[in-house]
C-alpha positions in Angstrom: 114.9 106.8 76.8 116.2 105.6 79.7 113.2 105.4 81.8 113.9 102.3 84.0 117.0 104.3 85.2 115.3 107.5 85.4 113.0 105.9 87.9 115.2 104.5 90.1 116.9 107.7 90.3 114.0 109.8 91.3 112.7 107.1 93.5 115.8 106.7 95.3 115.6 109.9 95.8 113.1 109.6 98.3 113.5 106.1 99.6 117.5 106.2 99.8 117.1 109.3 101.7 114.0 107.6 103.9 115.9 104.0 104.3 119.5 104.8 104.1 119.6 108.3 105.2 122.9 109.5 106.7 123.4 110.2 110.2 124.3 114.3 109.0 120.5 114.3 107.6 118.9 111.7 111.1 120.7 114.2 114.0 119.5 117.2 111.6 115.8 116.3 112.4 116.5 115.4 115.3 118.0 118.4 117.0 116.4 120.9 114.4 115.0 123.8 115.9 112.7 124.9 113.2 112.3 128.6 113.6 108.4 129.5 111.9 107.5 133.5 111.1 104.2 134.7 113.2 101.1 134.5 112.1 100.3 137.4 110.2 96.2 138.3 109.6 94.9 135.7 107.6 92.6 136.1 104.7 89.6 135.7 104.7 88.1 136.7 101.2 89.2 136.8 98.0 87.2 138.5 94.8 87.7 135.9 92.0 88.0 138.5 89.3 91.4 139.4 91.1 93.2 136.2 90.0 94.9 135.6 86.6 93.1 132.2 86.3 90.1 130.5 88.5 88.9 126.4 88.0 86.4 125.0 89.0 82.4 126.0 89.7 81.2 128.8 91.9 80.3 127.9 95.2 82.3 125.0 95.7 86.5 124.8 95.8 87.9 125.6 93.6 91.8 126.7 92.3 93.1 130.0 91.8 96.6 131.4 90.1 97.7 135.3 91.4 99.2 137.3 89.2 102.2 137.0 90.6 101.9 133.0 90.3 101.0 131.9 93.4 98.4 129.0 93.3 95.7 128.6 96.3 93.0 126.5 96.8 89.8 128.6 97.0 87.5 128.3 99.6 83.4 128.3 98.9 83.7 131.6 100.5 86.3 132.3 97.9 88.7 132.5 101.0 92.5 131.4 99.9 93.5 128.6 102.1 97.0 126.5 101.3 95.4 123.4 102.9 97.4 121.1 105.4 95.7 117.6 105.8 95.6 114.3 107.2 94.5 111.1 106.1 92.8 107.6 106.7 91.2 108.9 109.9 89.2 105.4 110.2 87.3 104.2 113.3 89.4 100.8 113.5 92.6 99.6 111.2 92.6 96.0 111.5 96.2 94.2 111.6 97.9 90.7 110.3 97.7 88.8 113.7 94.0 88.7 115.1 95.4 88.2 118.1 97.4 91.4 118.3 97.3 95.0 118.9 95.0 96.6 116.2 94.0 100.4 116.1 90.3 100.8 117.4 89.3 104.9 118.1 88.5 105.8 121.6 85.8 107.6 119.7 83.9 104.6 118.8 81.8 102.2 120.0 82.5 99.3 118.4 79.2 99.6 116.2 79.1 100.0 112.5 75.7 101.6 112.3 75.3 104.8 111.0 74.6 106.5 114.2 77.5 105.3 115.9 79.7 105.7 113.2 78.3 109.3 113.7 79.1 109.8 116.8 83.0 108.8 116.2 83.0 111.0 113.5 81.9 114.2 115.4 84.3 113.3 117.9 86.9 112.3 116.1 87.0 115.4 113.9 87.3 117.5 117.1 90.4 116.1 117.8 91.7 116.5 114.5 91.0 119.9 113.8 91.8 120.9 117.7 95.5 119.6 116.6 95.9 122.3 114.0 94.8 120.4 110.5 92.6 122.3 108.1 91.2 119.5 106.1 90.6 115.6 105.6 92.9 113.9 103.0 92.0 110.5 101.0 91.0 106.9 102.4 88.6 108.3 105.1 85.9 106.8 106.2 82.9 107.7 103.8 80.8 109.5 106.9 83.2 112.7 107.1 81.7 113.7 104.0 78.4 114.9 106.8 80.8 116.8 108.5 81.7 120.5 108.1 85.2 120.1 106.8 86.8 119.9 103.6 88.0 116.6 102.4 89.0 114.6 99.5 87.5 111.8 97.9 90.0 109.2 96.4 88.1 106.8 93.2 90.7 104.5 92.8 89.4 103.6 89.3 91.5 101.1 88.2 90.4 98.9 91.5 87.1 98.6 89.7 88.7 97.2 86.5 88.7 93.7 85.7 92.7 92.3 86.4 92.8 91.6 82.5 91.3 94.6 81.2 93.4 97.5 78.8 92.8 100.6 79.0 90.8 100.8 75.2 88.6 97.8 76.3 85.2 98.4 76.2 85.0 96.7 79.5 87.6 98.8 81.1 85.2 102.0 80.5 82.2 100.3 81.4 83.9 99.5 84.8 85.8 103.3 85.2 81.9 104.4 84.7 80.7 102.0 86.7 82.7 103.4 89.8 82.7 106.7 89.0 79.0 106.8 88.8 78.6 105.2 92.3 81.1 107.6 94.2 80.8 110.3 92.4 77.4 111.1 91.9 76.3 111.2 95.6 78.0 113.7 96.7 77.6 116.2 93.6 76.2 118.5 95.7 78.8 118.5 98.4 80.2 121.6 99.4 82.9 120.4 102.0 84.0 117.7 99.0 87.5 119.7 97.7 87.5 116.8 94.4 88.7 113.4 93.1 92.2 111.6 93.3 91.5 109.6 90.1 93.9 106.9 91.2 96.9 105.8 93.5 100.4 105.0 92.4 99.8 103.7 89.0 102.6 101.9 87.4 103.8 103.8 84.3 106.5 102.0 83.2 107.0 100.5 80.1 106.5 97.1 81.6 102.8 98.0 82.8 101.3 100.4 80.0 104.2 100.2 77.2 103.3 100.0 73.6 104.1 95.7 73.6 101.5 95.0 76.5 98.7 96.6 74.3 100.6 95.5 71.0 101.5 91.7 71.6 100.0 88.8 70.6 96.2 90.7 70.6 94.2 89.8 68.1 94.2 92.1 64.7 91.2 93.9 65.6 91.6 94.3 69.3 91.4 98.4 70.1 94.4 98.4 72.1 96.7 96.9 69.6 94.8 99.1 67.0 95.3 102.7 69.4 98.9 101.0 69.1 98.8 100.9 65.3 97.4 104.5 65.1 100.6 105.7 67.3 102.9 104.4 64.8 101.3 105.8 62.0 100.7 108.8 63.6 104.9 108.7 64.2 106.3 107.6 61.2 104.9 109.2 57.4 105.8 105.9 56.0 106.6 102.1 56.6 110.1 103.2 54.7 110.7 105.3 57.3 109.8 102.8 59.9 111.8 100.3 58.7 115.1 102.3 58.6 114.3 103.3 62.4 113.3 100.0 63.5 115.3 97.9 61.0 113.1 96.0 59.7 111.9 95.4 56.3 107.6 95.6 55.9 106.6 96.0 52.8 103.4 97.7 54.0 101.3 98.5 57.2 99.3 95.7 56.5 102.5 94.1 56.9 103.0 95.1 60.5 99.1 94.8 61.7 99.3 91.0 60.9 102.7 90.4 62.5 102.3 89.0 66.6 104.4 91.4 68.1 106.1 94.6 67.5 109.9 94.2 66.3 112.7 93.3 68.6 116.3 94.9 68.6 115.9 98.6 67.2 116.3 100.2 70.4 116.0 104.2 68.6 112.3 102.9 67.6 110.7 101.6 70.1 111.8 104.3 72.7 110.4 107.0 69.9 107.3 104.8 69.9 107.9 104.4 73.9 107.6 108.1 74.3 104.6 108.7 71.8 103.2 106.5 72.9 102.9 107.4 76.5 102.0 110.8 76.0 99.5 109.4 74.1 97.6 106.8 76.9 98.0 109.5 79.5 96.2 112.2 77.4 93.7 108.9 76.8 93.5 107.9 80.4 92.9 111.4 81.8 90.3 112.6 79.1 88.2 108.9 79.7 88.1 109.5 83.6 87.9 113.3 83.7 85.1 113.0 81.3 83.4 110.0 83.3 83.8 112.5 86.6 82.3 115.2 84.8 79.4 113.4 83.8 78.6 112.5 87.0 79.7 115.2 89.4 80.7 118.8 87.3 81.0 120.7 90.6 84.4 119.8 92.1 87.5 119.3 91.3 89.9 117.0 89.6 92.9 116.6 91.7 95.0 113.7 89.4 96.6 110.7 89.7 98.4 110.5 93.3 101.9 109.6 91.5 104.6 107.7 93.9 107.4 109.7 94.2 107.4 111.0 90.7 106.2 110.8 87.4 107.6 110.5 83.6 106.7 114.2 82.0 105.1 112.8 79.8 101.7 111.7 82.4 101.5 115.0 83.7 101.7 116.9 80.2 99.0 114.1 79.3 97.1 115.7 82.2 96.8 118.7 80.7 93.7 120.9 79.8 91.6 117.8 81.8 92.2 117.5 85.7 92.5 120.8 88.0 95.6 120.0 89.7 98.6 117.1 90.1 99.0 115.1 92.8 102.2 113.5 94.3 103.1 110.9 97.0 106.6 112.0 98.4 108.0 110.5 101.1 112.0 112.1 102.2 113.7 111.8 105.3 115.7 114.7 105.2 112.1 117.2 104.6 113.7 118.3 101.1 112.0 118.7 97.9 113.1 117.3 94.6 113.3 120.6 92.3 113.2 118.3 88.7 110.2 116.4 90.1 108.3 118.9 91.3 109.0 121.2 88.8 108.4 119.0 86.0 104.8 117.9 87.1 103.5 120.9 87.3 104.9 122.6 84.0 104.1 119.8 82.2 100.3 119.6 83.1 100.3 123.8 83.6 98.5 122.9 87.4 99.3 123.1 91.2 100.5 120.1 92.7 99.0 118.5 95.8 101.6 116.5 97.9 98.5 114.1 98.7 100.7 111.9 101.0 104.1 112.5 103.5 104.9 111.6 107.0 108.2 110.6 109.1 108.3 107.7 111.6 111.0 106.3 113.5 111.3 102.9 115.5 110.5 103.9 119.5 106.9 104.6 118.7 104.3 103.5 121.2 102.5 101.1 119.2 105.3 98.7 118.5 106.1 98.7 115.1 109.6 98.0 113.4 109.2 98.9 109.7 109.8 95.4 108.2 108.1 96.6 105.7 110.8 99.2 105.0 108.6 102.5 104.1 110.6 105.9 103.2 111.2 108.6 105.6 112.6 106.5 108.8 113.9 109.0 111.4 115.4 108.4 115.0 112.5 109.3 117.2 109.3 111.2 117.8 111.2 114.7 117.9 112.4 114.2 114.5 109.3 113.3 113.5 107.7 116.6 114.6 111.0 118.2 113.2 110.4 116.8 109.6 106.4 117.8 109.9 107.7 121.5 110.5 110.4 121.5 107.7 108.4 120.2 105.1 105.1 121.4 105.5 106.4 125.1 105.5 109.0 124.2 102.7 105.6 123.0 100.7 104.2 126.3 101.5 106.9 128.3 100.6 106.4 127.0 97.0 104.1 128.9 94.7 102.5 125.9 92.8 101.5 123.4 95.6 98.7 124.3 97.3 98.4 121.4 100.2 100.4 118.8 102.0 98.2 115.7 104.0 99.6 114.0 106.3 99.9 110.4 105.9 98.5 109.2 108.8 96.1 109.6 111.5 96.8 106.6 113.4 100.3 104.0 113.6 99.8 101.0 111.9 99.2 97.8 113.3 103.2 96.3 115.0 102.0 93.2 113.0 101.2 94.6 109.7 97.9 96.0 108.2 95.9 93.3 106.6 95.4 94.7 103.4 99.7 93.8 103.0 101.4 94.2 106.1 102.9 97.4 106.0 104.0 98.3 109.3 105.6 102.3 110.6 105.0 104.5 112.8 103.0 106.8 110.4 100.5 107.9 113.2 99.8 110.9 115.1 98.1 108.7 117.5 99.4 105.3 118.4 97.2 101.9 117.9 95.9 103.0 121.4 94.6 105.9 120.5 97.3 108.2 122.9 98.4 111.6 120.4 102.3 111.8 119.9 102.7 115.4 122.0 106.0 116.3 120.0 104.1 115.8 116.5 100.7 117.0 117.6 102.4 120.3 118.5 104.4 120.6 115.8 100.9 120.7 113.5 99.3 122.8 116.1 101.9 126.0 115.4 102.9 125.2 111.9 99.3 125.1 110.7 98.7 129.2 111.4 101.4 130.6 109.5 101.0 128.0 105.9 98.9 131.0 104.5 101.7 133.5 105.3 104.1 131.9 103.9 102.6 130.9 100.9 101.4 134.5 100.4 105.1 134.9 100.4 106.3 132.5 98.1 106.4 134.4 94.8 108.9 136.9 96.1 110.5 135.0 98.6 113.9 133.3 97.3 114.6 130.1 99.6 116.6 127.8 98.2 116.5 125.6 101.3 113.2 124.5 100.2 115.2 121.9 97.6 117.7 119.5 98.2 119.5 120.6 95.1 118.3 123.9 93.6 119.2 124.9 90.0 122.2 127.0 90.6 121.7 129.6 88.2 117.6 130.5 88.9 115.3 133.9 89.3 113.7 134.2 92.6 110.3 133.1 91.1 112.2 130.2 88.9 113.0 128.8 92.3 110.0 129.2 93.6 107.9 127.6 90.4 104.9 129.4 89.0 103.3 127.3 86.4 102.1 128.1 83.1 
C-alpha cells in the first residue's frame, strides 16, 4: 500500500490549495457574491423516536440520524442543530518576541484569578454569540465551561504520555487514564459540554505507528512486540505461508519471535502486515481511550481524534463502534471539500463528521502577520476570508453526514509567532488589538441563520458545487453522503 504517496496526495489537496492556490481561486474568493437562502423557521424540537439512530445519553448533547440519512447534533432539549463554532477563545495569546505585540483581550484585566476570568468569559462570550457563533470549539479557556454555551473539550491524551511509551505499554495506559480522569471527571454532569476530542493531529504514518516501530529491537517479552506477533499469526495461518510472502526461511514461529527485527525487502508481505496492523492498532487506541472516557464520564459524546487533513481508511474503520463522531481539521483556500476524504471517514466509521478546524487567512491583516510558517488556506484579502467562510460553511451544511464546523480561531496569532511553535497567521476574527475584522464577522452573522435550513435539505439537494472533484456518476444521496 502506497501510504506515503496517498498521504501526500490528500494532504496536498489542502496544503497546495492553501499555499500555492491559483490566481483563479484567489480571484474567485475575492470577488464572490455568495447567495444564501432565506432562513426558514428554526426546528425547535424533535422527538428522538422519530430518528433512525440516536447516540448519547438523554439530557445531554447527542448525535442523531433521520430516516432520510441526515445526521444532526441533538441538544439536551432535543433541538436538532448544525453547530458552527469558534476555537481558541482565550484571554491572551503570547508571541515569541517578548517585546512584540501579543493578543490580550480588551475584556480581561490581566489577572489570572477566577473572578477576573469569569468577568472576561461573560463579556467575551457575549461578543462571540453576537457575532453569530452557536458553540465553542477546542482550545478554549476552561472557565467557559461555566458559561451557558455548547462547548467541546480537547483531552490531548497522547501529550500526557511519556515520550517513549508505546500504546500497549502499561505506562501508556496509566498515563492516559490519569489524563482522562483529571479532565473528564469534573465535567461529567455539565449539560453544556458537547463531548470530547481524544487527541489532535496524531500521525498515523508507518514511520510513527507502523509494525516495525512496535517490534524492532524490543525485548521478546515487550507487550508491543507481542501484539505485532499476534497480528502476524492472525494474518498468516502458518510460518510457511509467512515465509512465502516475506521471502524468509524461518523454521517456526519461535524463530521469528527471537528475531531482532522484522525481515527487510519483502514489500508485499510488509504491506499486508502494515494494513492489518494499522486497523488493529486503531481499534486498540479507540477502545482503550473510549473505555477510559466512559469510565469517568458516561454522559458525553466522544468526538474522535481530530485528523490532520485526511486519515488512512483503516483509522476511521478502527473507530467504528467506539466513538460517536469523527473529526477532521481541514484547510482549503478554494473552500471546496475533498469527496474521497470526507466520504471515506464517514463511511468507514459509520459516524457523522465534525470539521473541527478550518479557516482562511491573508497577508493584509491588521496584526502584521506574514505567514512565515506557511500555513495552508492563504487567500488574497479580508473580503476573500469572509467569502471563504460563507462558501465553506454553507457547503459543509449541505453534506448530510457533517454536523458541525469550528473556525480556527478567535484571535490573530502574534506576528512574531505564537510562543509554542512560531505559527504566525492572520486566522482571527479579531486582530491582536482585539478589534473585529468586520467583513468576516458580518459573514458569520449572515451565514449562521441559514445553516439548519441548508442542512435540513441536504438529503434531497444534489449540489455538486460542494466537492472539488465529485464522482461523475452518483445518485443525489450518494453525493450528499449518508453514513451507513
